[in-house]
Short mmCIF file of the C-alpha atoms (twelve columns), coordinates in Angstrom:
data_MODEL
# 
_entry.id   MODEL 
# 
loop_
_atom_site.group_PDB 
_atom_site.id 
_atom_site.type_symbol 
_atom_site.label_atom_id 
_atom_site.label_alt_id 
_atom_site.label_comp_id 
_atom_site.label_asym_id 
_atom_site.label_seq_id 
_atom_site.Cartn_x 
_atom_site.Cartn_y 
_atom_site.Cartn_z 
_atom_site.pdbx_PDB_model_num 
ATOM 1   C CA . MET A 1   -46.792 -41.189 134.834 1 
ATOM 2   C CA . THR A 2   -47.279 -42.581 131.320 1 
ATOM 3   C CA . THR A 3   -45.964 -46.119 130.787 1 
ATOM 4   C CA . PRO A 4   -42.744 -45.924 128.712 1 
ATOM 5   C CA . ALA A 5   -43.196 -46.961 125.093 1 
ATOM 6   C CA . LEU A 6   -40.742 -49.890 125.357 1 
ATOM 7   C CA . ASP A 7   -41.647 -51.021 128.860 1 
ATOM 8   C CA . GLY A 8   -41.121 -54.787 129.118 1 
ATOM 9   C CA . ILE A 9   -38.750 -54.986 126.127 1 
ATOM 10  C CA . ARG A 10  -35.377 -56.570 126.932 1 
ATOM 11  C CA . VAL A 11  -32.302 -55.718 124.857 1 
ATOM 12  C CA . LEU A 12  -28.972 -57.565 124.944 1 
ATOM 13  C CA . ASP A 13  -26.395 -55.055 123.761 1 
ATOM 14  C CA . PHE A 14  -22.862 -55.977 122.696 1 
ATOM 15  C CA . ALA A 15  -21.997 -52.437 121.557 1 
ATOM 16  C CA . SER A 16  -19.732 -50.599 124.018 1 
ATOM 17  C CA . VAL A 17  -19.212 -47.464 121.914 1 
ATOM 18  C CA . GLY A 18  -20.338 -46.000 118.601 1 
ATOM 19  C CA . PRO A 19  -23.714 -46.280 116.849 1 
ATOM 20  C CA . GLY A 20  -24.862 -49.417 118.671 1 
ATOM 21  C CA . ALA A 21  -24.290 -47.756 122.032 1 
ATOM 22  C CA . ARG A 22  -26.208 -44.673 120.831 1 
ATOM 23  C CA . ALA A 23  -29.087 -46.909 119.750 1 
ATOM 24  C CA . SER A 24  -29.280 -48.727 123.085 1 
ATOM 25  C CA . ARG A 25  -29.264 -45.365 124.887 1 
ATOM 26  C CA . MET A 26  -32.307 -44.339 122.870 1 
ATOM 27  C CA . LEU A 27  -34.074 -47.640 123.504 1 
ATOM 28  C CA . SER A 28  -33.366 -47.361 127.226 1 
ATOM 29  C CA . ASP A 29  -34.720 -43.809 127.285 1 
ATOM 30  C CA . TYR A 30  -37.952 -45.204 125.866 1 
ATOM 31  C CA . GLY A 31  -38.120 -47.705 128.727 1 
ATOM 32  C CA . ALA A 32  -36.380 -50.826 127.412 1 
ATOM 33  C CA . ASP A 33  -34.472 -53.042 129.844 1 
ATOM 34  C CA . VAL A 34  -30.985 -52.854 128.325 1 
ATOM 35  C CA . ILE A 35  -28.309 -55.328 129.405 1 
ATOM 36  C CA . LYS A 36  -24.820 -54.319 128.328 1 
ATOM 37  C CA . LEU A 37  -22.723 -57.355 127.430 1 
ATOM 38  C CA . GLY A 38  -18.955 -57.132 127.341 1 
ATOM 39  C CA . PRO A 39  -15.864 -59.334 127.417 1 
ATOM 40  C CA . THR A 40  -14.323 -60.559 130.641 1 
ATOM 41  C CA . PRO A 41  -11.290 -58.458 131.730 1 
ATOM 42  C CA . LYS A 42  -8.686  -60.710 130.079 1 
ATOM 43  C CA . HIS A 43  -10.280 -59.923 126.719 1 
ATOM 44  C CA . GLY A 44  -11.248 -56.332 127.506 1 
ATOM 45  C CA . GLY A 45  -10.330 -53.370 125.332 1 
ATOM 46  C CA . VAL A 46  -9.372  -49.785 126.041 1 
ATOM 47  C CA . GLN A 47  -11.825 -47.888 128.206 1 
ATOM 48  C CA . ILE A 48  -13.648 -44.974 126.632 1 
ATOM 49  C CA . VAL A 49  -13.604 -41.373 127.833 1 
ATOM 50  C CA . PRO A 50  -15.434 -40.001 129.834 1 
ATOM 51  C CA . PRO A 51  -15.171 -42.377 132.826 1 
ATOM 52  C CA . TYR A 52  -17.690 -45.197 132.813 1 
ATOM 53  C CA . TYR A 53  -19.746 -43.710 135.614 1 
ATOM 54  C CA . ALA A 54  -19.999 -40.282 133.941 1 
ATOM 55  C CA . TYR A 55  -21.099 -41.491 130.506 1 
ATOM 56  C CA . SER A 56  -24.853 -41.105 130.075 1 
ATOM 57  C CA . GLY A 57  -24.809 -43.923 127.503 1 
ATOM 58  C CA . HIS A 58  -24.697 -46.495 130.350 1 
ATOM 59  C CA . ARG A 59  -27.358 -44.948 132.582 1 
ATOM 60  C CA . LEU A 60  -29.906 -47.328 134.169 1 
ATOM 61  C CA . MET A 61  -28.515 -50.325 132.307 1 
ATOM 62  C CA . ARG A 62  -27.424 -53.628 133.767 1 
ATOM 63  C CA . ARG A 63  -24.094 -55.154 132.816 1 
ATOM 64  C CA . ALA A 64  -22.760 -58.666 132.297 1 
ATOM 65  C CA . LEU A 65  -19.259 -59.812 131.311 1 
ATOM 66  C CA . LEU A 66  -18.934 -63.084 129.385 1 
ATOM 67  C CA . ASP A 67  -16.050 -64.856 127.681 1 
ATOM 68  C CA . LEU A 68  -17.729 -65.680 124.377 1 
ATOM 69  C CA . LYS A 69  -14.668 -67.598 123.191 1 
ATOM 70  C CA . ALA A 70  -15.458 -70.251 125.790 1 
ATOM 71  C CA . ALA A 71  -18.284 -72.707 125.127 1 
ATOM 72  C CA . GLU A 72  -19.727 -71.990 128.575 1 
ATOM 73  C CA . GLY A 73  -19.742 -68.262 127.805 1 
ATOM 74  C CA . ARG A 74  -21.613 -68.803 124.556 1 
ATOM 75  C CA . ASP A 75  -24.097 -71.028 126.348 1 
ATOM 76  C CA . ALA A 76  -24.640 -68.348 128.981 1 
ATOM 77  C CA . PHE A 77  -25.349 -65.741 126.320 1 
ATOM 78  C CA . LEU A 78  -27.801 -68.011 124.530 1 
ATOM 79  C CA . ARG A 79  -29.559 -68.697 127.823 1 
ATOM 80  C CA . LEU A 80  -29.966 -64.950 128.322 1 
ATOM 81  C CA . ALA A 81  -31.164 -64.607 124.720 1 
ATOM 82  C CA . GLU A 82  -34.021 -67.051 125.314 1 
ATOM 83  C CA . ASN A 83  -35.967 -64.311 127.126 1 
ATOM 84  C CA . ALA A 84  -34.717 -61.291 125.181 1 
ATOM 85  C CA . ASP A 85  -36.597 -59.278 122.579 1 
ATOM 86  C CA . VAL A 86  -33.620 -57.665 120.857 1 
ATOM 87  C CA . VAL A 87  -29.947 -58.464 120.350 1 
ATOM 88  C CA . LEU A 88  -27.830 -55.507 119.261 1 
ATOM 89  C CA . GLU A 89  -24.280 -56.156 118.062 1 
ATOM 90  C CA . SER A 90  -21.569 -54.143 116.316 1 
ATOM 91  C CA . PHE A 91  -18.870 -56.677 115.513 1 
ATOM 92  C CA . ARG A 92  -17.313 -56.871 112.045 1 
ATOM 93  C CA . PRO A 93  -19.462 -58.874 109.609 1 
ATOM 94  C CA . GLY A 94  -19.002 -62.611 110.177 1 
ATOM 95  C CA . VAL A 95  -17.618 -62.367 113.718 1 
ATOM 96  C CA . VAL A 96  -20.835 -63.305 115.519 1 
ATOM 97  C CA . GLU A 97  -21.196 -66.375 113.327 1 
ATOM 98  C CA . ARG A 98  -17.645 -67.486 114.131 1 
ATOM 99  C CA . LEU A 99  -18.352 -67.007 117.829 1 
ATOM 100 C CA . GLY A 100 -21.527 -69.051 117.590 1 
ATOM 101 C CA . ILE A 101 -23.793 -66.198 118.674 1 
ATOM 102 C CA . GLY A 102 -25.144 -65.086 115.297 1 
ATOM 103 C CA . TYR A 103 -28.748 -64.685 114.236 1 
ATOM 104 C CA . ASP A 104 -29.302 -68.335 113.385 1 
ATOM 105 C CA . ALA A 105 -27.909 -69.485 116.740 1 
ATOM 106 C CA . VAL A 106 -30.109 -67.056 118.653 1 
ATOM 107 C CA . ARG A 107 -33.173 -67.771 116.540 1 
ATOM 108 C CA . ALA A 108 -32.778 -71.468 117.357 1 
ATOM 109 C CA . VAL A 109 -33.502 -70.667 121.017 1 
ATOM 110 C CA . ASN A 110 -35.818 -67.697 120.447 1 
ATOM 111 C CA . GLU A 111 -37.672 -67.577 117.135 1 
ATOM 112 C CA . HIS A 112 -39.164 -64.158 117.945 1 
ATOM 113 C CA . ILE A 113 -35.810 -62.387 118.378 1 
ATOM 114 C CA . ILE A 114 -35.031 -59.134 116.588 1 
ATOM 115 C CA . TYR A 115 -31.320 -59.288 115.850 1 
ATOM 116 C CA . CYS A 116 -29.797 -55.950 114.857 1 
ATOM 117 C CA . SER A 117 -26.290 -55.905 113.398 1 
ATOM 118 C CA . THR A 118 -24.716 -52.455 113.170 1 
ATOM 119 C CA . SER A 119 -21.571 -52.077 111.120 1 
ATOM 120 C CA . GLY A 120 -19.711 -49.443 109.165 1 
ATOM 121 C CA . PHE A 121 -20.595 -50.597 105.674 1 
ATOM 122 C CA . GLY A 122 -23.203 -53.309 106.222 1 
ATOM 123 C CA . GLN A 123 -23.104 -57.085 106.021 1 
ATOM 124 C CA . THR A 124 -22.716 -57.144 102.217 1 
ATOM 125 C CA . GLY A 125 -20.799 -55.271 99.535  1 
ATOM 126 C CA . PRO A 126 -17.113 -54.966 98.609  1 
ATOM 127 C CA . GLN A 127 -16.268 -52.814 101.669 1 
ATOM 128 C CA . SER A 128 -18.296 -54.746 104.228 1 
ATOM 129 C CA . GLY A 129 -15.120 -55.959 105.937 1 
ATOM 130 C CA . TRP A 130 -13.459 -52.563 106.168 1 
ATOM 131 C CA . ALA A 131 -12.825 -50.919 109.517 1 
ATOM 132 C CA . GLY A 132 -14.107 -47.374 109.851 1 
ATOM 133 C CA . HIS A 133 -15.132 -44.479 112.023 1 
ATOM 134 C CA . ASP A 134 -17.453 -41.498 111.790 1 
ATOM 135 C CA . VAL A 135 -15.316 -39.436 109.424 1 
ATOM 136 C CA . ASN A 136 -14.995 -42.369 107.000 1 
ATOM 137 C CA . TYR A 137 -18.746 -42.807 106.625 1 
ATOM 138 C CA . LEU A 138 -19.292 -39.076 106.163 1 
ATOM 139 C CA . ALA A 139 -16.538 -39.096 103.557 1 
ATOM 140 C CA . MET A 140 -18.072 -42.008 101.637 1 
ATOM 141 C CA . SER A 141 -21.536 -40.447 101.513 1 
ATOM 142 C CA . GLY A 142 -20.516 -37.097 100.021 1 
ATOM 143 C CA . TYR A 143 -21.168 -35.240 103.289 1 
ATOM 144 C CA . LEU A 144 -17.606 -34.045 103.748 1 
ATOM 145 C CA . ASP A 145 -17.246 -32.952 100.140 1 
ATOM 146 C CA . CYS A 146 -20.283 -30.666 100.464 1 
ATOM 147 C CA . THR A 147 -18.904 -29.037 103.608 1 
ATOM 148 C CA . GLY A 148 -16.975 -25.747 103.525 1 
ATOM 149 C CA . ARG A 149 -13.254 -26.075 103.026 1 
ATOM 150 C CA . ARG A 150 -10.361 -25.473 105.403 1 
ATOM 151 C CA . ALA A 151 -7.641  -23.002 104.510 1 
ATOM 152 C CA . ASP A 152 -5.660  -25.669 102.634 1 
ATOM 153 C CA . GLY A 153 -8.709  -26.615 100.549 1 
ATOM 154 C CA . SER A 154 -9.432  -29.894 102.308 1 
ATOM 155 C CA . PRO A 155 -12.812 -30.744 103.897 1 
ATOM 156 C CA . PRO A 156 -13.034 -30.013 107.649 1 
ATOM 157 C CA . LEU A 157 -13.620 -32.485 110.448 1 
ATOM 158 C CA . PRO A 158 -17.208 -32.230 111.716 1 
ATOM 159 C CA . GLY A 159 -17.431 -31.202 115.347 1 
ATOM 160 C CA . ALA A 160 -19.898 -33.960 116.241 1 
ATOM 161 C CA . THR A 161 -20.178 -37.663 115.438 1 
ATOM 162 C CA . VAL A 162 -22.993 -37.130 112.959 1 
ATOM 163 C CA . ALA A 163 -22.661 -40.565 111.376 1 
ATOM 164 C CA . ASP A 164 -22.456 -42.472 114.662 1 
ATOM 165 C CA . ILE A 165 -25.458 -40.740 116.201 1 
ATOM 166 C CA . ALA A 166 -27.817 -40.031 113.294 1 
ATOM 167 C CA . ALA A 167 -26.752 -42.339 110.470 1 
ATOM 168 C CA . GLY A 168 -26.032 -45.222 112.843 1 
ATOM 169 C CA . GLY A 169 -27.645 -44.880 116.263 1 
ATOM 170 C CA . MET A 170 -30.955 -43.330 115.209 1 
ATOM 171 C CA . HIS A 171 -31.009 -45.584 112.151 1 
ATOM 172 C CA . ALA A 172 -30.681 -48.695 114.334 1 
ATOM 173 C CA . ALA A 173 -33.156 -47.520 116.984 1 
ATOM 174 C CA . MET A 174 -35.792 -46.680 114.374 1 
ATOM 175 C CA . ALA A 175 -35.294 -50.017 112.601 1 
ATOM 176 C CA . ILE A 176 -35.579 -51.926 115.894 1 
ATOM 177 C CA . MET A 177 -38.748 -50.124 116.942 1 
ATOM 178 C CA . ALA A 178 -40.291 -50.725 113.506 1 
ATOM 179 C CA . ALA A 179 -39.365 -54.415 113.766 1 
ATOM 180 C CA . LEU A 180 -40.934 -54.603 117.236 1 
ATOM 181 C CA . LEU A 181 -44.132 -53.137 115.831 1 
ATOM 182 C CA . ARG A 182 -44.068 -55.600 112.910 1 
ATOM 183 C CA . ARG A 183 -43.504 -58.481 115.342 1 
ATOM 184 C CA . GLU A 184 -46.497 -57.325 117.368 1 
ATOM 185 C CA . ARG A 185 -48.611 -57.673 114.228 1 
ATOM 186 C CA . THR A 186 -47.092 -60.817 112.709 1 
ATOM 187 C CA . GLY A 187 -45.425 -62.636 115.604 1 
ATOM 188 C CA . THR A 188 -42.158 -63.015 113.669 1 
ATOM 189 C CA . GLY A 189 -38.696 -61.715 114.454 1 
ATOM 190 C CA . GLU A 190 -36.025 -60.758 111.930 1 
ATOM 191 C CA . ARG A 191 -32.424 -59.762 111.374 1 
ATOM 192 C CA . LEU A 192 -31.662 -56.108 110.708 1 
ATOM 193 C CA . ASP A 193 -28.585 -55.064 108.730 1 
ATOM 194 C CA . VAL A 194 -27.819 -51.479 109.781 1 
ATOM 195 C CA . SER A 195 -25.031 -49.826 107.789 1 
ATOM 196 C CA . ILE A 196 -23.750 -46.499 109.091 1 
ATOM 197 C CA . ALA A 197 -22.532 -45.554 105.623 1 
ATOM 198 C CA . ASP A 198 -26.023 -46.264 104.255 1 
ATOM 199 C CA . GLY A 199 -27.475 -43.963 106.874 1 
ATOM 200 C CA . ALA A 200 -24.978 -41.233 106.017 1 
ATOM 201 C CA . PHE A 201 -25.953 -41.608 102.351 1 
ATOM 202 C CA . GLY A 202 -29.559 -41.099 103.423 1 
ATOM 203 C CA . LEU A 203 -28.609 -37.898 105.261 1 
ATOM 204 C CA . MET A 204 -27.385 -36.595 101.910 1 
ATOM 205 C CA . SER A 205 -30.677 -37.300 100.101 1 
ATOM 206 C CA . LEU A 206 -31.343 -33.629 99.291  1 
ATOM 207 C CA . TYR A 207 -28.138 -33.380 97.294  1 
ATOM 208 C CA . VAL A 208 -28.163 -36.931 95.977  1 
ATOM 209 C CA . ASP A 209 -31.656 -36.439 94.559  1 
ATOM 210 C CA . GLU A 210 -30.663 -33.125 93.006  1 
ATOM 211 C CA . TYR A 211 -27.664 -34.702 91.303  1 
ATOM 212 C CA . LEU A 212 -29.582 -37.751 90.075  1 
ATOM 213 C CA . ALA A 213 -32.377 -35.610 88.638  1 
ATOM 214 C CA . THR A 214 -30.329 -32.789 87.105  1 
ATOM 215 C CA . GLY A 215 -26.746 -33.952 86.776  1 
ATOM 216 C CA . ARG A 216 -25.571 -30.884 88.728  1 
ATOM 217 C CA . GLU A 217 -22.875 -32.016 91.127  1 
ATOM 218 C CA . PRO A 218 -23.140 -30.423 94.600  1 
ATOM 219 C CA . GLY A 219 -20.154 -29.128 96.518  1 
ATOM 220 C CA . PRO A 220 -19.062 -26.250 98.756  1 
ATOM 221 C CA . GLY A 221 -20.712 -23.044 97.629  1 
ATOM 222 C CA . HIS A 222 -22.961 -24.704 95.064  1 
ATOM 223 C CA . TYR A 223 -26.232 -23.595 96.664  1 
ATOM 224 C CA . ILE A 224 -27.802 -22.021 99.748  1 
ATOM 225 C CA . LEU A 225 -26.917 -24.699 102.304 1 
ATOM 226 C CA . THR A 226 -23.283 -24.982 101.246 1 
ATOM 227 C CA . GLY A 227 -22.295 -21.317 101.397 1 
ATOM 228 C CA . ARG A 228 -23.254 -19.802 98.068  1 
ATOM 229 C CA . TYR A 229 -25.288 -16.969 99.535  1 
ATOM 230 C CA . ALA A 230 -24.696 -14.508 102.352 1 
ATOM 231 C CA . CYS A 231 -28.118 -15.249 103.852 1 
ATOM 232 C CA . TYR A 232 -26.893 -18.639 105.083 1 
ATOM 233 C CA . ASP A 233 -23.519 -18.276 106.759 1 
ATOM 234 C CA . VAL A 234 -21.656 -17.748 110.013 1 
ATOM 235 C CA . TYR A 235 -20.381 -14.288 110.965 1 
ATOM 236 C CA . THR A 236 -17.820 -13.039 113.495 1 
ATOM 237 C CA . CYS A 237 -19.173 -10.554 116.008 1 
ATOM 238 C CA . GLY A 238 -17.498 -7.758  117.896 1 
ATOM 239 C CA . ASP A 239 -16.443 -9.975  120.813 1 
ATOM 240 C CA . GLY A 240 -14.803 -12.528 118.518 1 
ATOM 241 C CA . ARG A 241 -17.632 -15.013 118.958 1 
ATOM 242 C CA . HIS A 242 -19.873 -16.105 116.129 1 
ATOM 243 C CA . LEU A 243 -23.491 -15.921 115.024 1 
ATOM 244 C CA . SER A 244 -25.190 -18.320 112.621 1 
ATOM 245 C CA . VAL A 245 -27.551 -16.844 110.046 1 
ATOM 246 C CA . GLY A 246 -30.063 -19.029 108.214 1 
ATOM 247 C CA . ALA A 247 -32.366 -16.473 106.594 1 
ATOM 248 C CA . ILE A 248 -33.276 -18.606 103.571 1 
ATOM 249 C CA . GLU A 249 -36.876 -17.510 103.046 1 
ATOM 250 C CA . PRO A 250 -37.239 -13.993 101.547 1 
ATOM 251 C CA . THR A 251 -39.355 -12.840 104.501 1 
ATOM 252 C CA . PHE A 252 -36.645 -13.711 107.007 1 
ATOM 253 C CA . TRP A 253 -33.977 -12.148 104.798 1 
ATOM 254 C CA . ARG A 254 -35.932 -8.884  104.562 1 
ATOM 255 C CA . ASN A 255 -36.361 -8.894  108.337 1 
ATOM 256 C CA . LEU A 256 -32.609 -9.298  108.758 1 
ATOM 257 C CA . CYS A 257 -31.770 -6.525  106.306 1 
ATOM 258 C CA . ARG A 258 -34.202 -4.189  108.054 1 
ATOM 259 C CA . GLU A 259 -32.796 -4.916  111.524 1 
ATOM 260 C CA . LEU A 260 -29.211 -4.398  110.300 1 
ATOM 261 C CA . ASP A 261 -30.101 -1.175  108.436 1 
ATOM 262 C CA . LEU A 262 -29.073 -2.868  105.196 1 
ATOM 263 C CA . GLU A 263 -32.380 -2.677  103.370 1 
ATOM 264 C CA . GLN A 264 -30.556 -1.816  100.152 1 
ATOM 265 C CA . PHE A 265 -29.611 -5.505  99.966  1 
ATOM 266 C CA . ALA A 266 -33.103 -6.912  100.524 1 
ATOM 267 C CA . GLU A 267 -33.624 -7.607  96.807  1 
ATOM 268 C CA . LEU A 268 -30.122 -8.995  96.270  1 
ATOM 269 C CA . GLN A 269 -30.525 -12.178 98.302  1 
ATOM 270 C CA . MET A 270 -30.001 -14.497 95.300  1 
ATOM 271 C CA . ASP A 271 -27.962 -12.174 93.099  1 
ATOM 272 C CA . ASP A 272 -24.841 -14.242 92.411  1 
ATOM 273 C CA . ASP A 273 -22.888 -11.254 91.127  1 
ATOM 274 C CA . ARG A 274 -23.344 -9.251  94.350  1 
ATOM 275 C CA . GLN A 275 -22.759 -11.904 97.050  1 
ATOM 276 C CA . ASP A 276 -19.250 -10.765 97.989  1 
ATOM 277 C CA . GLU A 277 -20.588 -7.257  98.498  1 
ATOM 278 C CA . VAL A 278 -23.583 -8.425  100.534 1 
ATOM 279 C CA . ARG A 279 -21.484 -10.747 102.700 1 
ATOM 280 C CA . ALA A 280 -18.921 -8.015  103.399 1 
ATOM 281 C CA . ALA A 281 -21.679 -5.594  104.422 1 
ATOM 282 C CA . LEU A 282 -23.194 -8.092  106.846 1 
ATOM 283 C CA . ALA A 283 -19.771 -8.911  108.289 1 
ATOM 284 C CA . ALA A 284 -19.037 -5.228  108.889 1 
ATOM 285 C CA . VAL A 285 -22.297 -4.687  110.768 1 
ATOM 286 C CA . PHE A 286 -22.016 -7.843  112.869 1 
ATOM 287 C CA . ALA A 287 -18.545 -6.731  113.962 1 
ATOM 288 C CA . THR A 288 -20.055 -3.677  115.691 1 
ATOM 289 C CA . ALA A 289 -21.722 -5.589  118.561 1 
ATOM 290 C CA . ASP A 290 -21.254 -8.713  120.649 1 
ATOM 291 C CA . ARG A 291 -22.718 -12.090 119.673 1 
ATOM 292 C CA . ASP A 292 -25.337 -12.269 122.398 1 
ATOM 293 C CA . GLU A 293 -26.490 -8.729  121.721 1 
ATOM 294 C CA . TRP A 294 -27.197 -9.698  118.129 1 
ATOM 295 C CA . ALA A 295 -28.873 -12.958 119.137 1 
ATOM 296 C CA . ASP A 296 -31.134 -11.233 121.670 1 
ATOM 297 C CA . ARG A 297 -32.096 -8.573  119.158 1 
ATOM 298 C CA . LEU A 298 -32.437 -10.577 115.962 1 
ATOM 299 C CA . GLY A 299 -33.893 -13.835 117.283 1 
ATOM 300 C CA . PRO A 300 -37.271 -12.389 118.347 1 
ATOM 301 C CA . ALA A 301 -37.399 -10.402 115.080 1 
ATOM 302 C CA . ASP A 302 -37.750 -13.550 112.931 1 
ATOM 303 C CA . CYS A 303 -34.319 -13.273 111.346 1 
ATOM 304 C CA . CYS A 304 -33.309 -16.965 111.694 1 
ATOM 305 C CA . VAL A 305 -30.207 -16.510 113.815 1 
ATOM 306 C CA . ALA A 306 -28.633 -18.438 116.677 1 
ATOM 307 C CA . PRO A 307 -25.390 -18.106 118.630 1 
ATOM 308 C CA . VAL A 308 -22.529 -20.491 117.888 1 
ATOM 309 C CA . ASN A 309 -22.254 -21.884 121.410 1 
ATOM 310 C CA . THR A 310 -19.380 -23.734 122.967 1 
ATOM 311 C CA . VAL A 311 -20.336 -26.961 124.717 1 
ATOM 312 C CA . ALA A 312 -19.955 -25.145 128.055 1 
ATOM 313 C CA . GLU A 313 -22.422 -22.508 126.857 1 
ATOM 314 C CA . ALA A 314 -24.823 -25.035 125.341 1 
ATOM 315 C CA . VAL A 315 -25.336 -27.041 128.547 1 
ATOM 316 C CA . ASP A 316 -26.429 -23.907 130.420 1 
ATOM 317 C CA . HIS A 317 -28.374 -22.260 127.604 1 
ATOM 318 C CA . PRO A 318 -31.843 -21.178 128.824 1 
ATOM 319 C CA . GLN A 319 -33.585 -22.965 125.934 1 
ATOM 320 C CA . PHE A 320 -31.970 -26.318 126.698 1 
ATOM 321 C CA . MET A 321 -32.412 -25.825 130.432 1 
ATOM 322 C CA . ALA A 322 -36.129 -25.202 129.910 1 
ATOM 323 C CA . ARG A 323 -36.335 -28.416 127.872 1 
ATOM 324 C CA . ARG A 324 -34.500 -30.365 130.624 1 
ATOM 325 C CA . LEU A 325 -31.811 -31.690 128.317 1 
ATOM 326 C CA . VAL A 326 -29.311 -31.755 131.177 1 
ATOM 327 C CA . VAL A 327 -30.119 -33.891 134.214 1 
ATOM 328 C CA . ASP A 328 -28.630 -34.629 137.604 1 
ATOM 329 C CA . ALA A 329 -26.951 -37.947 138.374 1 
ATOM 330 C CA . GLU A 330 -25.357 -39.227 141.550 1 
ATOM 331 C CA . HIS A 331 -22.486 -41.657 142.031 1 
ATOM 332 C CA . GLU A 332 -21.852 -43.260 145.399 1 
ATOM 333 C CA . VAL A 333 -18.202 -42.151 145.392 1 
ATOM 334 C CA . GLU A 334 -17.952 -39.265 142.925 1 
ATOM 335 C CA . GLY A 335 -21.094 -37.579 144.208 1 
ATOM 336 C CA . ARG A 336 -23.581 -35.542 142.207 1 
ATOM 337 C CA . PHE A 337 -22.836 -34.320 138.697 1 
ATOM 338 C CA . ARG A 338 -24.716 -33.478 135.507 1 
ATOM 339 C CA . GLN A 339 -25.049 -35.378 132.264 1 
ATOM 340 C CA . THR A 340 -27.059 -35.472 129.051 1 
ATOM 341 C CA . GLY A 341 -30.689 -36.337 129.706 1 
ATOM 342 C CA . PRO A 342 -33.257 -38.090 127.509 1 
ATOM 343 C CA . VAL A 343 -33.726 -35.816 124.507 1 
ATOM 344 C CA . TRP A 344 -36.113 -37.885 122.372 1 
ATOM 345 C CA . ALA A 345 -39.772 -36.910 122.051 1 
ATOM 346 C CA . GLY A 346 -41.964 -39.153 124.171 1 
ATOM 347 C CA . THR A 347 -39.340 -39.854 126.847 1 
ATOM 348 C CA . THR A 348 -39.537 -38.559 130.409 1 
ATOM 349 C CA . VAL A 349 -37.075 -37.075 132.883 1 
ATOM 350 C CA . PRO A 350 -37.362 -38.100 136.564 1 
ATOM 351 C CA . ASP A 351 -37.433 -35.490 139.308 1 
ATOM 352 C CA . ASP A 352 -34.739 -37.248 141.343 1 
ATOM 353 C CA . PRO A 353 -31.090 -37.664 140.263 1 
ATOM 354 C CA . TYR A 354 -30.282 -40.767 138.258 1 
ATOM 355 C CA . PRO A 355 -28.431 -43.323 140.398 1 
ATOM 356 C CA . VAL A 356 -25.126 -44.165 138.719 1 
ATOM 357 C CA . ARG A 357 -22.941 -47.156 139.534 1 
ATOM 358 C CA . ASP A 358 -19.222 -47.604 139.118 1 
ATOM 359 C CA . GLY A 359 -17.974 -49.392 136.017 1 
ATOM 360 C CA . SER A 360 -16.507 -52.195 138.134 1 
ATOM 361 C CA . VAL A 361 -19.997 -53.301 139.204 1 
ATOM 362 C CA . THR A 362 -21.636 -56.014 137.096 1 
ATOM 363 C CA . ASP A 363 -24.912 -57.934 137.234 1 
ATOM 364 C CA . THR A 364 -23.590 -61.105 135.606 1 
ATOM 365 C CA . ALA A 365 -24.357 -63.488 138.469 1 
ATOM 366 C CA . ALA A 366 -27.827 -62.050 139.076 1 
ATOM 367 C CA . LEU A 367 -28.741 -62.209 135.397 1 
ATOM 368 C CA . LEU A 368 -27.592 -65.820 135.087 1 
ATOM 369 C CA . ALA A 369 -29.560 -66.679 138.209 1 
ATOM 370 C CA . GLU A 370 -32.639 -65.150 136.548 1 
ATOM 371 C CA . ALA A 371 -31.896 -67.336 133.516 1 
ATOM 372 C CA . GLY A 372 -31.946 -70.481 135.693 1 
ATOM 373 C CA . TYR A 373 -28.277 -71.042 136.641 1 
ATOM 374 C CA . ASP A 374 -27.749 -72.359 140.170 1 
ATOM 375 C CA . ASP A 375 -25.233 -70.857 142.597 1 
ATOM 376 C CA . ALA A 376 -22.712 -73.669 142.203 1 
ATOM 377 C CA . THR A 377 -22.573 -73.261 138.423 1 
ATOM 378 C CA . ILE A 378 -22.259 -69.502 138.702 1 
ATOM 379 C CA . ASP A 379 -19.377 -69.903 141.184 1 
ATOM 380 C CA . GLU A 380 -17.669 -72.342 138.853 1 
ATOM 381 C CA . LEU A 381 -18.011 -69.991 135.865 1 
ATOM 382 C CA . THR A 382 -16.653 -67.124 137.936 1 
ATOM 383 C CA . THR A 383 -13.655 -69.140 139.182 1 
ATOM 384 C CA . SER A 384 -12.798 -70.279 135.654 1 
ATOM 385 C CA . GLY A 385 -12.981 -66.709 134.315 1 
ATOM 386 C CA . VAL A 386 -15.867 -67.406 131.916 1 
ATOM 387 C CA . ILE A 387 -17.909 -64.667 133.612 1 
ATOM 388 C CA . ALA A 388 -16.967 -61.623 135.668 1 
# 
């Protein structure tokens, strides 16, 4: 088996949910040793859903609970940081400095550290202190405004956490891996300021660049990708399910028109005056057969179509099954179940089920022992509640 790309890289991860957690999942899938750091129970927050054991974001990671508001807890973290390669945190800007665990404090014990701060709006700027979630970052970037409207005219809620995963998680993981490569060449660490809103802005580059160059302001229905033309839309089929059509290139559009016996519309793909007519004709034909019938017929014919799957359909779709996107895991109490597997190019999927531990299990004592703490000190920290 090929050695994982990040084999031997240790990551201390403070992010329990959101973009930071997505980033550490990616790093772990590439072979990094990820240690999830959280507060001791007296400072703990609300648990996320699904249950800890079922969430693939925690798979194959060790876990330590520290009270960072206690001097001994801060010291324990800094001891762990001495032998880490990456620290990943998602507190509000300024919090890590107040806790005494910021970049400067870590760099004092490990000058090679790569310290990645993920936050909604970044460490600088007038909104850097604002709280936010996925929908807020998509709203700020123009993403929501370019998305088709609901019946009342307002932008819809995206069905996936696009900002958390792509604008934040992938953004952070890519920045960390680039910094690791730079450190390999120069020997120096650095602090990374990952803003989810910045990443969402980057996702909008096609439209941002168009606006900056031409002054034309994008929005719903302004061009192909936002619903202006019938060749790029979603249609209801005879069984009430839906089929996505993305026949942008003229060749694919002609293929679609031929397969639907609508060749009279082949030359009207970009005719703005005839789009209502074209869209109505496509809708009428799609309503004559079920979604999967259309997908099975039109997909192999180079028509750029795909079924609009539910999550339940997606996890068992033959394409995703063939790509091994869903893997087996096994919990000592809950038994065997399935979860999202490594999906990133260059990662591997084991043949055996992933062993999954309960959320109540931590590795705090073992990790501190690795860092040089003796048993008596660990017992004292446990009794005082500094670690759990």
